[in-house]
C-alpha positions in Angstrom: 39.4 120.9 151.6 37.6 124.0 151.1 38.8 127.0 149.2 39.8 130.2 151.3 36.3 132.4 151.4 37.8 135.6 150.6 34.6 137.0 149.5 32.8 135.9 152.2 35.3 137.3 154.7 34.2 140.7 154.3 30.8 140.8 153.2 29.2 143.8 152.5 25.5 144.2 154.4 22.8 144.6 152.5 21.6 148.1 151.4 18.1 147.8 153.2 19.7 146.8 156.5 22.2 150.1 156.3 18.9 151.8 155.6 17.2 150.2 158.9 20.1 150.7 161.1 20.2 154.4 160.3 16.5 155.3 160.8 17.0 153.6 164.3 20.2 155.8 165.1 18.4 158.8 163.7 15.0 158.1 165.5 17.3 157.8 168.9 19.0 160.9 168.2 15.7 162.7 167.6 14.4 160.9 170.7 17.1 161.6 173.2 18.8 164.7 171.4 22.1 163.3 172.2 24.5 162.2 169.2 27.0 159.4 170.4 30.5 158.6 168.7 29.4 155.6 168.1 26.4 157.1 166.4 29.2 158.7 164.3 31.2 155.6 163.6 28.1 154.1 162.4 26.5 156.8 160.5 29.3 157.8 158.7 30.7 154.1 158.4 33.7 155.0 160.1 34.0 151.4 161.9 33.9 149.6 158.3 37.6 147.9 158.0 40.4 149.0 155.4 39.5 146.6 152.7 42.4 145.4 150.7 42.4 143.6 147.2 38.7 144.5 146.0 38.2 145.4 142.0 36.8 148.6 142.4 36.4 151.1 144.9 34.2 151.0 147.5 32.1 154.1 147.7 30.2 153.1 150.7 33.5 152.7 152.7 35.3 155.2 153.4 38.0 153.0 154.8 39.1 151.7 151.1 41.3 152.9 148.8 41.5 149.9 146.5 41.0 150.4 142.5 42.1 154.2 142.7 45.2 152.7 140.9 45.9 149.9 138.6 48.1 146.7 139.9 52.1 146.6 140.0 52.8 146.0 136.1 49.2 147.2 135.1 48.1 150.4 132.8 45.1 152.5 132.2 44.3 154.0 129.0 44.6 157.2 129.6 46.1 159.1 132.7 48.5 158.8 135.1 48.9 155.0 134.5 49.0 154.8 130.9 51.3 152.7 129.3 54.7 155.0 128.5 55.0 154.2 124.7 51.3 156.0 125.3 52.8 158.9 126.6 55.7 159.0 124.7 52.9 159.0 122.0 51.7 161.5 123.0 54.1 164.3 122.4 54.3 164.7 119.4 56.7 162.7 116.5 60.1 161.9 118.0 62.6 164.2 115.7 65.4 162.0 116.5 64.1 158.9 114.9 65.0 160.7 111.6 68.4 160.8 112.9 71.2 160.6 110.2 73.6 157.9 110.8 77.2 158.9 110.1 78.3 156.2 108.2 74.6 156.1 105.9 73.7 158.1 102.6 70.5 160.4 102.8 67.3 159.0 101.6 64.5 161.0 99.7 60.9 161.2 100.4 58.5 159.8 98.0 55.8 162.6 97.1 53.3 160.1 95.7 54.8 158.2 92.8 58.3 159.7 93.0 60.4 157.1 93.2 61.1 157.0 89.3 62.8 159.9 90.3 64.2 159.0 93.6 66.2 156.5 91.8 67.8 158.3 88.9 68.6 160.9 91.8 70.5 159.2 93.8 72.2 157.6 91.1 73.5 160.9 89.7 74.6 161.9 93.1 76.3 159.1 94.4 78.9 159.8 91.4 81.3 162.1 92.6 82.8 163.3 89.6 79.0 164.6 88.6 78.3 165.6 92.3 81.7 167.6 91.7 80.6 169.3 88.4 77.6 169.9 90.0 79.2 171.6 93.0 81.3 173.3 90.9 79.0 176.0 88.8 79.0 179.5 89.8 76.4 180.8 92.0 75.5 183.5 89.3 74.6 180.4 86.6 72.6 178.9 89.4 70.6 181.5 90.2 69.8 182.3 86.7 69.0 178.0 86.4 66.4 176.9 88.6 66.3 173.1 87.9 70.5 173.5 88.3 69.8 175.3 91.6 67.4 173.0 92.6 69.7 169.8 91.9 73.1 171.6 93.9 71.0 172.5 96.7 69.3 169.0 96.7 73.1 167.3 96.8 74.5 169.4 99.3 71.6 168.1 101.6 72.2 164.7 100.6 75.6 164.9 101.4 75.6 167.2 104.5 72.2 167.3 106.1 71.8 165.6 109.4 68.0 163.9 108.8 68.3 160.7 107.4 65.9 161.4 104.4 65.6 164.9 102.4 62.8 166.3 101.3 62.9 166.0 97.1 59.5 168.5 96.7 61.5 172.1 95.9 63.1 169.9 93.3 60.2 168.0 91.6 58.5 171.3 92.1 60.7 172.8 90.3 60.9 170.2 87.3 57.1 170.3 87.2 56.2 166.7 87.6 53.1 165.4 88.4 53.6 164.1 92.4 50.6 161.1 91.3 51.9 159.9 88.3 54.2 157.0 88.0 56.7 157.7 85.1 59.5 155.9 83.5 62.5 156.0 85.2 64.8 155.3 82.5 63.2 158.4 80.4 63.3 160.8 83.6 66.9 160.0 83.2 67.4 160.8 79.3 65.4 164.0 79.8 66.7 165.0 83.0 70.4 164.6 81.5 69.2 166.8 78.5 67.8 169.6 80.5 70.9 169.2 82.4 73.5 169.5 79.7 71.8 172.9 78.8 71.9 174.5 81.8 75.6 173.2 82.1 76.3 175.0 79.1 76.2 178.0 80.8 79.4 177.7 83.4 82.4 178.9 82.4 83.8 176.3 84.6 85.3 173.3 82.6 84.2 170.4 85.0 80.9 172.2 85.4 79.9 172.8 81.7 80.2 169.6 80.0 80.3 167.1 82.7 77.2 165.4 81.3 78.9 165.3 78.1 82.1 163.8 79.7 80.8 161.0 81.9 77.6 159.6 80.0 77.7 160.3 76.5 79.3 157.9 74.1 79.3 157.6 70.3 78.1 155.2 67.5 77.8 154.9 64.1 74.6 153.0 62.1 77.1 151.7 59.4 75.4 150.2 55.8 78.1 148.3 53.7 77.6 147.4 49.7 78.8 143.9 49.0 79.4 144.5 45.5 81.6 147.8 45.8 82.4 147.1 49.2 81.8 150.5 50.6 80.2 152.3 53.3 77.7 154.5 52.9 78.1 158.2 53.4 75.9 158.1 56.6 78.2 155.4 57.9 80.7 157.9 59.0 78.1 160.0 61.0 78.4 159.8 64.5 75.3 159.9 66.9 75.7 160.3 70.3 73.8 158.1 73.1 73.5 158.2 76.6 72.6 154.6 77.3 72.7 151.8 74.9 68.9 149.9 74.9 69.1 146.4 74.9 66.6 143.9 74.0 65.6 141.1 77.3 63.3 139.4 75.8 64.7 135.5 74.6 67.9 136.7 75.8 69.8 135.2 78.9 72.4 137.5 79.8 73.9 141.1 78.8 76.7 139.4 76.2 74.1 137.6 74.3 72.2 141.1 74.4 75.2 143.0 73.5 75.9 141.1 71.0 72.9 141.5 69.2 72.8 145.0 69.5 75.9 145.0 67.5 74.9 142.2 65.1 75.2 142.0 61.5 71.5 142.9 59.6 71.8 141.1 56.1 69.9 143.5 53.7 68.7 140.7 50.6 64.9 140.9 48.2 63.0 143.3 49.1 65.1 144.7 51.8 67.8 145.6 49.3 70.3 148.6 49.6 70.6 151.4 47.5 74.0 151.7 46.4 74.6 155.6 45.3 78.3 154.4 44.3 76.4 151.5 41.9 73.7 153.4 41.3 71.6 150.6 41.9 69.7 148.7 44.6 72.5 145.7 46.0 72.2 143.3 48.9 74.4 144.9 51.8 75.0 144.1 55.3 74.0 147.0 58.2 75.0 147.2 61.6 75.9 149.3 65.0 79.7 150.2 65.4 80.4 151.5 68.8 83.2 154.5 67.9 83.4 155.9 71.5 82.2 155.1 75.2 81.7 157.1 78.4 82.8 156.5 81.9 79.5 155.9 82.8 78.1 153.4 80.7 73.9 153.1 81.5 72.3 150.1 79.9 68.5 150.1 79.9 66.9 146.5 79.8 63.9 146.5 77.5 61.6 145.0 79.6 58.8 146.6 78.7 57.0 145.4 75.1 54.5 146.2 73.0 51.4 143.8 72.1 50.1 144.7 69.1 46.8 142.5 69.5 46.2 144.0 72.8 47.7 147.1 71.8 48.6 147.6 75.1 51.9 147.0 77.3 53.8 143.9 78.6 56.7 143.9 81.2 59.1 141.0 80.8 59.9 139.2 84.0 62.7 136.6 82.9 66.0 136.7 84.7 68.6 138.3 83.0 72.5 137.7 84.2 74.7 140.3 84.2 78.4 140.2 85.1 80.2 142.8 88.0 83.1 143.4 86.0 82.6 144.4 81.7 85.1 144.3 79.5 83.7 146.2 76.6 87.5 146.4 74.9 86.5 144.0 72.0 83.2 145.7 71.1 84.4 149.0 70.1 84.9 149.8 66.2 88.3 150.9 66.8 91.2 149.0 69.0 92.3 151.0 71.3 95.3 150.5 73.8 93.3 152.7 76.7 91.8 150.1 79.4 88.0 149.6 79.0 86.5 147.8 81.8 83.6 148.7 83.4 82.6 147.9 87.4 78.8 147.6 87.8 78.2 150.6 90.1 74.4 150.8 89.8 71.2 148.8 89.4 67.8 150.2 89.2 65.0 147.8 90.1 61.5 148.1 89.2 59.4 145.8 91.1 55.6 144.3 89.7 54.5 142.7 87.1 53.0 146.1 85.3 54.2 148.5 83.4 52.7 151.5 84.6 52.7 151.0 87.9 55.2 148.9 90.9 58.3 150.7 92.3 61.3 151.6 91.5 64.6 151.2 94.3 67.8 151.4 93.0 71.3 149.8 94.5 74.4 151.8 94.3 78.0 151.5 95.1 79.9 154.1 97.1 82.7 155.0 95.0 84.5 155.5 98.5 83.9 152.5 100.6 82.7 149.8 98.0 80.2 149.4 100.3 76.7 148.7 98.3 73.4 150.4 99.4 70.3 150.5 98.8 67.7 153.5 98.3 64.3 152.7 98.8 63.0 156.4 98.9 63.0 157.6 102.5 64.9 154.1 103.6 68.4 153.1 102.9 70.0 149.7 103.6 73.2 148.9 103.9 74.0 145.4 101.7 77.7 144.9 102.1 79.9 144.6 99.3 77.6 143.2 96.8 74.4 144.6 94.7 72.1 142.0 96.1 73.5 141.6 99.6 75.5 139.7 101.5 75.3 136.2 103.3 72.7 134.8 100.5 73.2 131.0 99.9 72.5 131.6 96.2 75.3 132.7 95.2 78.6 131.6 92.8 82.2 133.1 91.3 82.6 131.9 88.0 86.4 132.4 87.5 86.3 131.2 83.6 83.8 130.8 81.7 80.5 133.2 82.2 77.9 130.8 83.8 75.0 132.3 85.1 73.1 130.7 87.8 69.7 129.1 86.9 67.1 131.1 89.1 63.8 130.6 89.8 61.4 133.8 88.6 61.6 136.8 91.1 64.2 135.5 92.7 67.4 137.4 92.7 71.1 135.6 92.6 73.9 137.1 94.8 77.4 137.6 95.4 79.6 134.6 96.0 80.2 133.8 100.2 83.6 135.1 100.1 84.3 138.8 100.6 87.8 138.2 100.3 88.0 141.0 97.2 86.2 144.2 97.9 86.4 144.9 93.6 84.4 142.4 92.1 86.2 139.9 90.4 86.0 138.7 86.4 83.6 135.9 86.6 81.0 137.6 89.6 78.0 137.2 87.8 74.1 138.4 89.1 70.8 137.4 87.6 68.0 139.4 88.4 64.2 139.2 87.2 63.5 143.2 88.2 66.6 144.8 87.3 65.3 147.5 85.0 68.8 149.9 84.1 72.3 148.8 84.3 75.5 151.6 85.3 78.6 150.3 84.5 81.5 152.7 85.4 84.9 153.1 83.7 87.9 151.0 85.6 90.8 153.8 85.6 94.4 152.9 86.9 96.5 156.4 87.5 97.0 157.4 90.5 94.7 160.1 91.0 91.6 157.9 90.9 92.7 155.6 93.5 90.0 155.0 96.3 89.9 158.0 98.7 89.4 157.8 101.9 85.5 157.9 103.6 85.0 160.9 105.5 81.2 160.5 106.9 78.9 163.9 105.9 77.6 163.3 109.5 80.7 164.5 110.7 81.5 167.4 108.5 79.9 169.9 111.3 82.1 168.7 113.9 85.0 170.7 112.8 84.7 174.1 111.6 87.6 174.2 109.3 86.3 171.3 107.6 82.5 172.2 107.4 82.5 172.8 103.9 84.1 170.4 102.6 82.4 167.1 100.9 83.5 163.9 101.8 85.6 164.0 98.6 87.1 166.7 99.5 85.6 169.1 97.4 83.9 172.3 98.7 80.4 173.0 98.6 79.3 175.9 97.5 79.2 178.8 100.6 75.6 179.7 100.0 74.0 176.2 100.1 76.4 175.9 102.8 75.1 178.4 105.3 71.4 177.1 104.3 72.4 173.7 105.3 73.9 175.0 108.4 71.1 176.9 109.9 68.8 174.0 108.5 71.1 171.5 110.6 71.4 173.8 113.9 67.4 174.2 113.7 66.8 170.3 113.4 69.3 169.2 116.3 67.6 172.0 118.4 64.5 170.5 118.0 65.9 167.1 118.5 67.7 168.2 121.7 64.3 170.0 123.0 62.1 166.8 122.5 64.6 164.6 124.1 64.9 167.4 127.2 60.9 167.4 126.8 60.4 163.7 127.2 62.8 163.3 130.0 61.1 165.9 131.9 57.9 164.6 131.2 59.1 161.0 131.7 60.8 162.1 135.3 57.7 163.5 136.1 55.2 160.6 135.6 57.8 158.6 137.9 57.5 161.1 140.2 54.0 161.0 140.6 53.7 157.7 140.6 55.7 157.0 143.3 54.2 159.7 145.1 50.6 158.2 144.7 51.7 155.1 145.3 53.8 156.5 148.5 50.9 158.6 149.9 48.3 156.2 149.3 49.8 153.5 151.3 49.7 155.9 154.6 46.1 156.7 153.6 44.2 154.1 156.0 43.7 155.2 159.4 45.0 152.5 161.6 43.5 153.0 164.9 39.7 154.2 166.1 41.0 156.5 168.4 43.6 158.3 165.2 42.9 161.6 163.8 41.9 161.8 160.5 40.6 163.6 157.6 37.8 163.7 155.6 38.9 164.2 151.5 36.5 164.3 148.7 37.6 161.0 146.4 36.4 162.8 143.6 39.7 165.0 143.7 41.3 161.9 145.6 40.5 160.2 142.0 41.9 163.1 139.6 45.0 163.6 142.0 45.8 159.8 141.9 44.9 159.2 138.0 46.3 163.0 137.0 50.4 164.2 135.6 49.5 167.5 137.3 46.7 167.7 139.6 44.8 170.9 140.6 44.7 172.5 144.1 42.7 170.2 146.9 39.1 171.0 146.6 37.0 169.8 149.5 34.2 172.3 149.4 32.1 169.8 147.2 31.6 167.4 150.0 30.6 170.4 152.3 26.9 171.4 153.5 25.7 174.8 154.2 27.2 174.8 157.8 31.1 174.4 156.2 30.7 170.5 157.7 30.6 166.9 156.0 27.1 165.5 155.9 26.0 161.9 156.7 24.7 162.6 153.0 28.2 162.3 151.1 29.3 159.4 152.6 29.5 158.2 149.3 31.7 160.6 148.3 34.1 161.1 150.6 37.3 159.0 152.2 38.5 158.8 155.8 42.6 160.0 155.0 45.4 159.4 158.2 47.1 162.5 159.4 49.9 161.9 157.9 48.7 161.4 154.3 46.7 164.6 155.0 49.2 166.8 156.0 51.6 166.0 152.7 48.8 166.4 150.3 47.9 169.8 152.1 51.4 171.3 152.3 51.7 170.5 148.4 48.6 171.3 147.0 46.8 173.5 149.3 43.5 174.4 149.0 40.6 172.4 151.8 38.9 173.5 153.4 40.3 170.7 156.1 38.1 168.6 157.9 38.6 166.6 160.2 37.4 163.8 162.4 35.5 166.5 164.3 33.8 168.2 161.8 30.9 165.9 161.3 27.2 168.0 161.0 25.6 167.9 163.9 22.9 170.3 162.3 22.3 168.4 159.4 22.2 164.8 161.5 19.0 166.4 163.8 17.7 167.7 160.7 18.0 164.4 159.6 16.6 162.9 162.8 13.3 165.1 162.6 12.7 163.9 159.0 12.6 160.3 159.7 10.5 161.0 162.9 8.0 162.8 160.9 8.2 160.1 158.4 7.4 157.6 160.6 4.4 159.7 162.2 3.2 160.4 158.9 3.0 156.7 158.1 1.3 156.1 161.3 -1.6 158.8 160.6 -1.7 157.2 156.9 -2.1 154.2 158.4 -4.9 154.8 160.6 -6.4 156.6 158.0 -6.8 153.8 155.7 -7.9 151.5 158.7 -10.6 154.2 159.5 -11.5 154.1 155.7 -11.6 150.4 155.4 -14.1 150.0 158.1 -16.9 152.6 157.0 -16.6 151.2 153.7 -17.4 147.3 155.3 -19.9 148.7 157.7 -18.3 148.3 160.6 -17.7 151.8 162.0 -19.4 151.9 165.7 -20.9 154.9 167.1 -22.9 155.8 163.6 -21.6 158.3 160.9 -21.3 162.0 161.1 -20.9 164.7 158.4 -17.6 166.8 157.8 -16.6 170.0 156.3 -15.8 168.5 152.7 -13.0 172.1 152.6 -11.8 171.0 155.7 -10.9 167.3 154.7 -9.1 168.4 151.3 -6.9 170.7 153.4 -5.9 168.5 156.0 -5.4 165.8 153.4 -3.9 168.1 151.0 -1.3 168.8 154.0 -1.1 165.4 154.5 0.6 164.5 150.9 2.6 167.7 151.4 4.1 166.5 154.8 4.5 163.3 152.8 6.7 164.3 150.0 8.9 166.2 152.3 9.9 163.8 154.3 10.0 161.3 151.9 12.5 163.5 149.8 14.9 164.6 152.5 14.9 160.7 153.8 
């Protein structure tokens, strides 16, 4: 069984055969002085069939329209038929991709190595009380305090911007931070709170003036007690402010163990005896840290960085550390208190990486309004559900009575239990992480004023004019900051609309053009030998079939000096049906229109003359070559004669010139 001979069915004639046939027709035209329709069909290749399925366009067949467009579902690297994704990419960045989801907080741009600052800024913003305090600062104070002013603007953008992430550059620049230098997030928080405390002291608004102290400051005493007289030292009564508790991690497994060590009693004996001012001598004593007051927001710094004296370098401790979702500090206070001192985990700052001076900081923070946890990784913000390490993890366990921590492989995170019945962390809920760097606990309040408020998404604020200036917790944004954000949002939304319209117009134009090209090319072949047709430039047809916005129809490159179509342009023209030509000409104009009658008789006659001249030259050259051969061989009859060398040289030049002219023309 033989396969279909598709390659041989329309096998092309050899180029030499076409040349011989063309030469014969031109000799006949020169001899008879007549040009028949059959001659035109043969010379202009009109006789060739309309081919289908060619891989590329056949230039010596004016009836071939293959290869002008790709096959169905095909594409090209550029032009009208490139992939839709490439067409969209050429329009530039899509601002709509940065549109903020209504229920999502906004991210912050990383300017190089500013992830440490971003994690702290997100933690401060997500604290409702701190945010309200910053928003309540008087405009005059903000103008005098650049850092505070930029922080208020940044918080307002995080709240009300339509974009999914905010540019943190203005605030970072105001702090004069090096964008390319990685810093410690704990040190940054300490310095920032100290700076903001000084800036806010200029405010006359009570909520703003002491917001840093009210939220983050607690007090401790370093107590030394003489074991001989039983008295405390004078310095023991002094209270020192703290904004975070720095707890050891090395050799410890749980937060409770770290707190026990932090508050443990140190014995001063031997060479380390204490000099008692009452006893006036060195005596045995005990020393410890006493928690006098605790803040509403308890920041716990896990000391994962240790100094190695032998190498004078720092090393990160990457062992797993267990901490509870609920922390009871009632028994940790130095004095009994009737107040509630139960804290709920509100944020976890994570340092990824094994090196101390590099790596990446991210923050996992709980929204106070919804109890939803969010992961803030610079520009990317992801919802984690009701637990700080995400929902659905198989490595989870609830501990109801005894504080048991999961045994987790180093580098892995143990996350919340599968049950999601309780939104607020239960007593026994515990987590383990080898990357947790800072823990933030928020004191649980029981008053009615502190109950969870319904969430109003930031992206919904601009829908109603009456609610525009209010934050998602009902607190108004500063007027001058709000106006700036309103203008920015309007400009951004306009850019989104403009891009969307531009994309729709571009895609509609591309689809319409593709349909037009397919439609006209389907009508392009001339169906019968008697049907009228028009010649069209192949170069223009290629451009038209592969361009979104074609130029005016241009047939001038295929015209001869007589304004007709010469036979020498057969490889540069296509034979178009009258229907297809009419559609193209009516839409794109230009021209000129070159019909089936516009073959050039003058050019054909000249070509015929040149072919005959070439034949004559070849005959005369053959005669002279034969004559010269006979003379050189001594076979020339009739003797020998002298001729003028000047005459010979001149005629030889004429023969050569005629040959060159005929050869080039042919």
